[in-house]
Backbone as a chain_set.jsonl record, in Angstrom:
{"seq": "MAAKDFGTKFVCFKCSTKFYDMKKPDPICPKCGADQREATATKASEGRRSRLSAAPKIIEPVEPVEGAEPAADDEEVEVEADEEIAADED", "coords": {"N": [[-3.519, 12.755, 41.377], [-2.002, 14.18, 44.213], [-2.437, 17.451, 45.534], [0.213, 19.721, 45.645], [2.025, 21.816, 47.867], [3.54, 24.607, 46.9], [4.389, 26.893, 48.008], [4.312, 30.489, 48.188], [2.807, 32.267, 45.52], [4.278, 34.288, 43.034], [4.599, 37.185, 40.895], [7.017, 38.369, 38.95], [8.324, 41.621, 39.359], [10.035, 42.792, 37.575], [10.465, 41.182, 35.2], [8.05, 39.952, 34.768], [7.621, 37.228, 35.106], [5.934, 34.344, 36.211], [6.074, 32.627, 39.263], [6.69, 30.281, 41.964], [7.705, 30.558, 45.374], [8.725, 28.331, 46.586], [8.687, 27.873, 49.278], [10.929, 29.107, 50.305], [13.018, 31.394, 52.173], [13.812, 33.727, 50.841], [12.258, 35.357, 48.292], [13.163, 34.991, 45.199], [13.364, 35.743, 41.792], [13.453, 33.17, 39.39], [14.194, 33.578, 36.761], [15.267, 36.226, 36.184], [16.538, 36.927, 38.535], [15.712, 38.875, 40.348], [15.025, 40.232, 43.516], [12.045, 39.86, 45.131], [11.182, 41.226, 47.322], [12.091, 43.751, 47.073], [10.378, 45.062, 45.463], [8.421, 47.799, 44.303], [5.48, 49.776, 45.104], [2.374, 48.025, 44.684], [0.581, 47.291, 41.616], [-2.127, 47.61, 41.875], [-3.187, 50.052, 42.659], [-2.991, 51.55, 40.393], [-5.023, 51.035, 38.661], [-8.48, 51.105, 37.716], [-9.644, 52.319, 39.943], [-7.912, 54.423, 40.709], [-8.236, 56.206, 38.625], [-10.891, 56.959, 38.964], [-10.842, 58.188, 41.445], [-9.4, 60.428, 41.017], [-8.765, 63.93, 41.147], [-11.341, 66.173, 40.191], [-11.382, 68.152, 37.223], [-11.169, 71.643, 37.313], [-13.183, 73.969, 35.878], [-12.886, 77.141, 34.726], [-15.142, 79.87, 34.82], [-16.232, 81.672, 31.929], [-15.87, 85.034, 31.432], [-17.985, 87.646, 30.257], [-17.104, 89.812, 27.53], [-16.444, 93.238, 27.891], [-18.544, 95.722, 26.493], [-19.313, 94.246, 24.335], [-21.879, 93.207, 22.168], [-24.828, 91.161, 22.255], [-25.352, 88.548, 19.871], [-27.303, 89.357, 17.115], [-28.353, 87.852, 15.142], [-29.771, 85.532, 15.866], [-32.215, 86.51, 16.831], [-33.33, 87.686, 14.556], [-33.764, 85.487, 12.929], [-35.76, 84.144, 14.299], [-37.882, 85.967, 14.077], [-38.282, 86.021, 11.323], [-39.106, 83.387, 10.95], [-41.552, 83.424, 12.323], [-42.982, 85.169, 10.671], [-43.144, 83.679, 8.322], [-44.763, 81.55, 9.146], [-47.128, 82.901, 9.685], [-47.731, 83.746, 7.116], [-48.231, 81.322, 5.85], [-50.581, 80.526, 7.05], [-52.525, 82.133, 5.968]], "CA": [[-2.351, 13.259, 42.049], [-2.254, 15.043, 45.352], [-2.011, 18.836, 45.34], [1.44, 20.022, 46.384], [2.126, 23.199, 48.289], [4.793, 25.155, 46.396], [4.665, 28.157, 48.677], [3.589, 31.677, 47.723], [2.96, 32.544, 44.094], [4.732, 35.641, 42.744], [4.788, 37.64, 39.528], [8.201, 39.214, 39.047], [8.053, 43.012, 39.009], [10.929, 43.21, 36.494], [10.3, 40.445, 33.938], [6.673, 39.445, 34.751], [7.589, 35.773, 35.17], [5.171, 33.793, 37.33], [6.815, 31.558, 39.913], [6.441, 30.023, 43.38], [8.939, 30.722, 46.144], [9.097, 26.994, 47.064], [8.797, 28.026, 50.734], [12.256, 29.61, 50.677], [12.88, 32.689, 52.857], [14.038, 34.839, 49.917], [11.556, 35.159, 47.009], [14.015, 35.473, 44.114], [12.884, 35.301, 40.477], [14.396, 32.221, 38.787], [14.58, 33.987, 35.415], [16.138, 37.408, 36.155], [17.247, 37.043, 39.794], [15.247, 40.034, 41.122], [14.46, 39.938, 44.837], [10.677, 40.392, 45.098], [10.97, 42.105, 48.473], [12.495, 45.092, 46.65], [9.336, 45.581, 44.569], [7.757, 49.024, 44.739], [4.047, 49.618, 45.364], [1.684, 47.135, 43.755], [-0.114, 47.961, 40.528], [-3.558, 47.686, 42.13], [-3.601, 51.448, 42.769], [-2.938, 52.177, 39.076], [-6.161, 50.608, 37.856], [-9.674, 51.92, 37.563], [-9.92, 53.078, 41.149], [-7.142, 55.66, 40.745], [-8.83, 57.143, 37.675], [-12.132, 57.473, 39.515], [-10.59, 59.013, 42.606], [-8.622, 61.592, 40.627], [-9.454, 65.199, 41.4], [-12.004, 66.671, 38.989], [-10.815, 69.371, 36.652], [-11.961, 72.841, 37.597], [-13.358, 74.776, 34.68], [-13.13, 78.517, 35.121], [-16.199, 80.474, 34.003], [-15.807, 82.677, 30.966], [-16.539, 86.307, 31.689], [-18.302, 88.331, 29.008], [-16.239, 90.927, 27.176], [-17.153, 94.508, 28.061], [-18.862, 96.431, 25.265], [-19.747, 93.317, 23.29], [-23.327, 93.077, 22.093], [-25.234, 89.8, 21.905], [-25.584, 88.331, 18.444], [-28.676, 89.673, 16.725], [-28.773, 86.906, 14.112], [-30.753, 84.606, 16.404], [-33.509, 87.195, 16.93], [-33.863, 87.893, 13.221], [-34.217, 84.202, 12.429], [-37.021, 83.854, 14.959], [-38.898, 86.849, 13.509], [-38.553, 85.532, 9.972], [-39.855, 82.156, 11.061], [-42.92, 83.788, 12.688], [-43.619, 85.76, 9.503], [-43.437, 82.599, 7.381], [-45.889, 80.789, 9.687], [-48.31, 83.732, 9.493], [-48.028, 83.763, 5.682], [-48.77, 80.017, 5.505], [-51.927, 80.421, 7.597], [-53.479, 82.91, 5.141]], "C": [[-2.766, 14.173, 43.185], [-1.73, 16.449, 45.048], [-0.793, 19.103, 46.215], [1.447, 21.499, 46.735], [3.505, 23.719, 47.886], [5.169, 26.467, 47.079], [3.813, 29.273, 48.108], [3.863, 31.914, 46.246], [3.331, 34.012, 43.915], [4.671, 35.9, 41.252], [5.916, 38.65, 39.614], [7.897, 40.629, 38.577], [8.952, 43.503, 37.888], [10.607, 42.524, 35.17], [8.926, 39.796, 33.786], [6.574, 37.92, 34.692], [6.794, 35.332, 36.391], [5.957, 32.639, 37.929], [6.363, 31.417, 41.363], [7.763, 30.155, 44.119], [9.449, 29.411, 46.737], [9.396, 26.99, 48.563], [10.192, 28.439, 51.192], [12.087, 30.981, 51.336], [13.055, 33.892, 51.928], [13.303, 34.57, 48.607], [12.343, 35.787, 45.858], [13.517, 34.874, 42.805], [13.902, 34.348, 39.86], [14.894, 32.667, 37.41], [15.576, 35.148, 35.426], [16.89, 37.634, 37.466], [16.825, 38.218, 40.66], [14.634, 39.576, 42.439], [13.097, 40.622, 44.915], [10.358, 41.268, 46.301], [11.342, 43.543, 48.144], [11.449, 45.744, 45.742], [8.723, 46.842, 45.165], [6.279, 48.741, 44.958], [3.402, 48.744, 44.298], [0.927, 47.93, 42.709], [-1.607, 48.095, 40.77], [-4.036, 49.137, 42.202], [-3.602, 52.152, 41.422], [-4.173, 51.894, 38.235], [-7.295, 51.608, 37.833], [-9.921, 52.818, 38.766], [-9.156, 54.395, 41.168], [-7.707, 56.678, 39.75], [-10.107, 57.748, 38.226], [-11.9, 58.413, 40.693], [-9.758, 60.251, 42.271], [-9.447, 62.857, 40.848], [-10.109, 65.697, 40.111], [-11.347, 67.962, 38.505], [-11.746, 70.535, 36.936], [-11.979, 73.696, 36.342], [-13.71, 76.184, 35.131], [-14.212, 79.111, 34.23], [-15.632, 81.555, 33.093], [-16.596, 83.952, 31.228], [-16.819, 87.003, 30.363], [-17.375, 89.529, 28.791], [-17.05, 92.215, 27.287], [-17.373, 95.173, 26.703], [-19.314, 95.519, 24.141], [-21.265, 93.189, 23.337], [-23.686, 91.635, 21.761], [-25.533, 89.695, 20.411], [-27.054, 88.544, 18.122], [-29.201, 88.697, 15.686], [-29.851, 85.964, 14.617], [-32.136, 85.246, 16.461], [-34.139, 87.361, 15.564], [-34.41, 86.584, 12.649], [-35.568, 83.863, 13.03], [-38.147, 84.708, 14.364], [-39.264, 86.368, 12.111], [-39.38, 84.254, 10.022], [-41.302, 82.456, 11.423], [-43.658, 84.379, 11.482], [-44.0, 84.679, 8.498], [-44.632, 81.785, 7.85], [-47.174, 81.584, 9.461], [-48.704, 83.749, 8.011], [-48.627, 82.427, 5.25], [-50.221, 79.871, 5.975], [-52.961, 81.148, 6.734], [-53.963, 82.15, 3.988]], "O": [[-3.784, 14.86, 43.101], [-0.704, 16.608, 44.386], [-0.777, 18.746, 47.393], [0.933, 22.329, 45.984], [4.517, 23.32, 48.462], [6.184, 27.074, 46.737], [2.717, 29.03, 47.603], [4.995, 31.783, 45.78], [2.76, 34.882, 44.573], [4.688, 34.972, 40.444], [5.783, 39.677, 40.28], [7.286, 40.822, 37.526], [8.664, 44.542, 37.294], [10.486, 43.185, 34.138], [8.664, 39.151, 32.771], [5.549, 37.383, 34.271], [6.963, 35.882, 37.479], [6.451, 31.774, 37.205], [5.733, 32.317, 41.919], [8.823, 29.892, 43.552], [10.521, 29.396, 47.341], [10.227, 26.225, 49.051], [10.592, 28.16, 52.323], [11.096, 31.663, 51.075], [12.507, 34.961, 52.195], [13.676, 33.652, 47.875], [12.201, 36.978, 45.579], [13.278, 33.67, 42.708], [15.089, 34.669, 39.806], [15.92, 32.175, 36.942], [16.611, 35.08, 34.763], [17.8, 38.461, 37.505], [17.517, 38.536, 41.627], [13.826, 38.649, 42.47], [13.012, 41.842, 44.778], [9.355, 41.983, 46.292], [10.948, 44.461, 48.863], [11.64, 46.879, 45.304], [8.531, 46.94, 46.377], [5.871, 47.58, 44.995], [3.838, 48.73, 43.147], [0.661, 49.117, 42.899], [-2.302, 48.658, 39.924], [-5.178, 49.424, 41.842], [-4.156, 53.246, 41.306], [-4.33, 52.491, 37.17], [-7.078, 52.817, 37.922], [-10.363, 53.956, 38.613], [-9.707, 55.404, 41.609], [-7.662, 57.881, 40.004], [-10.388, 58.922, 37.988], [-12.684, 59.337, 40.912], [-9.445, 61.041, 43.163], [-10.673, 62.841, 40.745], [-9.49, 65.646, 39.048], [-10.827, 68.75, 39.295], [-12.965, 70.416, 36.81], [-10.938, 74.091, 35.818], [-14.702, 76.397, 35.827], [-14.209, 78.888, 33.019], [-14.682, 82.256, 33.444], [-17.827, 83.948, 31.244], [-15.996, 86.961, 29.449], [-16.927, 90.169, 29.743], [-18.195, 92.28, 26.839], [-16.475, 95.18, 25.861], [-19.671, 96.012, 23.071], [-21.858, 93.076, 24.41], [-22.935, 90.956, 21.061], [-25.926, 90.677, 19.781], [-27.936, 87.983, 18.773], [-30.393, 88.717, 15.379], [-30.765, 85.626, 13.865], [-33.131, 84.584, 16.166], [-35.35, 87.197, 15.416], [-35.425, 86.592, 11.953], [-36.439, 83.344, 12.331], [-39.255, 84.209, 14.17], [-40.444, 86.317, 11.763], [-40.275, 84.072, 9.198], [-42.206, 81.814, 10.889], [-44.845, 84.111, 11.298], [-45.066, 84.753, 7.886], [-45.444, 81.366, 7.025], [-48.197, 81.011, 9.088], [-49.893, 83.766, 7.691], [-49.467, 82.408, 4.35], [-51.002, 79.157, 5.346], [-54.144, 80.809, 6.768], [-54.764, 82.661, 3.205]]}, "num_chains": 1, "name": "protein.A"}
């Protein structure tokens, strides 16, 4: 069979029906009657590209609290570990 030219292929923005316009001047969905010229922006901008081009979140630095001392637990653990190593060497 010879390939026929049915015009431009559309996907209805309301009901997602795929159809050809049959070379008519008004692309109207045969299922719901929506005029495809009234469609808003295409969904191509909603895909991966829009997520990658989104502005990065700005994380504010945490300022130390005045009068707070650093945790001493970490230092004590290190000293105890050094003492255990020295005791094992004897």
